[in-house]
C-alpha positions as CSV (number, residue, x, y, z in Angstrom):
1,M,-0.1,0.0,0.3
2,A,2.8,2.1,0.7
3,S,3.8,2.2,-3.1
4,S,0.7,3.7,-4.0
5,R,0.8,6.6,-2.4
6,P,3.6,8.6,-4.3
7,F,0.8,7.3,-7.3
8,E,-1.7,9.6,-5.5
9,R,1.0,12.1,-4.7
10,R,1.0,12.3,-8.6
11,I,-2.4,12.1,-9.5
12,D,-3.1,15.5,-6.9
13,A,-0.9,17.2,-8.0
14,I,-2.0,17.2,-11.7
15,R,-5.3,18.0,-10.7
16,Q,-4.8,20.8,-8.5
17,G,-2.1,22.0,-12.2
18,R,-5.7,21.3,-14.4
19,A,-8.3,23.4,-11.6
20,I,-9.4,26.7,-13.3
21,P,-7.9,28.7,-10.1
22,P,-11.0,31.1,-8.6
23,D,-10.1,34.1,-10.3
24,R,-9.7,32.8,-13.0
25,A,-12.9,30.5,-13.0
26,Q,-15.4,33.5,-11.9
27,A,-13.3,35.8,-15.1
28,L,-14.4,33.2,-17.5
29,R,-17.9,33.2,-16.5
30,D,-18.2,36.9,-16.8
31,F,-17.3,36.5,-20.0
32,L,-19.1,33.4,-21.9
33,P,-22.2,35.3,-21.7
34,A,-21.0,38.4,-24.0
35,Q,-18.9,36.4,-26.0
36,F,-21.8,34.4,-27.0
37,E,-24.0,37.2,-27.4
38,R,-21.2,39.2,-30.0
39,D,-21.3,36.4,-32.2
40,H,-24.0,34.1,-32.2
41,R,-27.1,36.2,-31.3
42,K,-26.5,39.5,-32.3
43,P,-25.7,38.3,-36.1
44,F,-28.1,36.0,-35.5
45,D,-31.0,38.8,-35.1
46,R,-30.0,40.8,-37.7
47,L,-29.9,37.7,-40.4
48,A,-34.0,37.6,-38.8
49,E,-35.3,40.8,-40.3
50,F,-33.3,40.1,-44.2
51,I,-35.5,37.0,-43.6
52,E,-38.5,37.8,-42.7
53,K,-38.7,40.5,-45.5
54,W,-36.8,38.0,-48.1
55,T,-40.0,35.8,-47.7
56,Q,-41.9,38.5,-47.5
57,I,-41.2,40.0,-51.1
58,M,-40.3,36.9,-53.4
59,P,-43.2,34.3,-53.8
60,P,-43.5,31.0,-52.1
61,E,-41.5,28.6,-55.1
62,I,-38.9,31.1,-55.0
63,V,-38.6,31.2,-51.2
64,E,-38.6,27.0,-51.5
65,R,-36.3,26.5,-53.7
66,S,-33.8,28.7,-51.7
67,Q,-32.0,29.3,-48.6
68,V,-29.8,32.5,-46.6
69,A,-26.8,31.3,-46.2
70,A,-24.7,34.8,-44.7
71,F,-25.0,38.4,-43.7
72,S,-21.5,39.8,-44.2
73,R,-20.1,43.2,-44.6
74,G,-23.5,44.8,-45.6
75,V,-24.0,41.6,-48.3
76,L,-26.4,39.0,-47.4
77,T,-25.3,36.2,-49.5
78,I,-29.1,34.2,-50.7
79,N,-27.9,30.2,-52.6
80,L,-30.5,29.0,-54.6
81,D,-31.0,25.7,-55.8
82,G,-30.4,27.0,-59.9
83,S,-30.0,29.4,-62.5
84,S,-33.7,29.6,-63.5
85,T,-34.7,30.6,-59.6
86,L,-31.3,33.1,-59.7
87,Y,-33.0,34.1,-62.9
88,A,-36.3,34.4,-61.7
89,A,-35.1,36.2,-58.4
90,D,-32.7,38.4,-59.9
91,R,-35.6,40.1,-61.5
92,L,-38.0,40.3,-59.3
93,L,-35.1,41.9,-56.9
94,K,-34.1,44.7,-59.8
95,A,-37.9,45.3,-60.0
96,G,-37.7,47.1,-56.2
97,G,-37.0,43.8,-54.4
98,E,-33.5,45.1,-53.2
99,Q,-34.6,48.2,-51.9
100,Q,-36.8,46.8,-50.6
101,M,-34.9,44.6,-48.3
102,R,-32.7,47.7,-47.4
103,L,-35.3,49.7,-45.9
104,A,-36.2,45.9,-43.9
105,G,-32.4,46.8,-41.8
106,R,-33.4,48.1,-38.9
107,R,-29.9,46.8,-36.9
108,A,-27.4,46.1,-40.0
109,V,-27.5,48.2,-43.0
110,L,-27.7,46.3,-46.8
111,R,-25.8,47.2,-49.2
112,R,-25.9,44.5,-52.0
113,V,-27.1,41.3,-52.3
114,R,-25.7,38.4,-53.8
115,L,-27.1,35.7,-55.4
116,G,-25.4,32.1,-55.9
117,V,-26.6,28.4,-57.6
118,D,-26.1,25.7,-54.8
119,P,-26.2,22.4,-56.5
120,L,-27.0,20.9,-52.7
121,L,-30.6,22.5,-52.8
122,A,-32.2,21.2,-55.7
123,P,-34.1,17.6,-55.7
124,P,-32.4,14.7,-56.1
125,T,-34.5,13.1,-59.2
126,A,-34.6,10.5,-60.8
127,S,-31.8,9.0,-62.9
128,A,-33.2,7.2,-66.8
129,D,-31.0,5.1,-66.8
130,P,-32.2,1.8,-65.8
131,A,-28.4,0.8,-65.5
132,D,-28.8,2.6,-63.0
133,E,-31.0,1.3,-61.0
134,R,-29.8,-2.6,-60.9
135,R,-26.1,-1.1,-59.1
């Protein structure tokens, strides 16, 4: 039993070294909510305004086939499932939709709406080749 005591002392020393000092732990408890607010909640609130306006401006067919991807430095990025949907959304934005989107931003300034095609948004299509079904 005497041989296990040095190991126990060593384990206790390691545990004490890994423990966060109480003053530092309190600093982390104060810091983390502010960090979360700055990095996650505020950007989401800004994006939510534009998502809401996007769903109001665009017809349901386009909204179903689109995804608001990001908002950074005044540029709202929206991905669509194909070029035909991109063309329709672009026409609606140029016909006054982008101006309405700009007016929607109370917490953030919108400078531009960037549209892009994301093939992952497209619904899966059935293969016409019977050889694909055999695999």
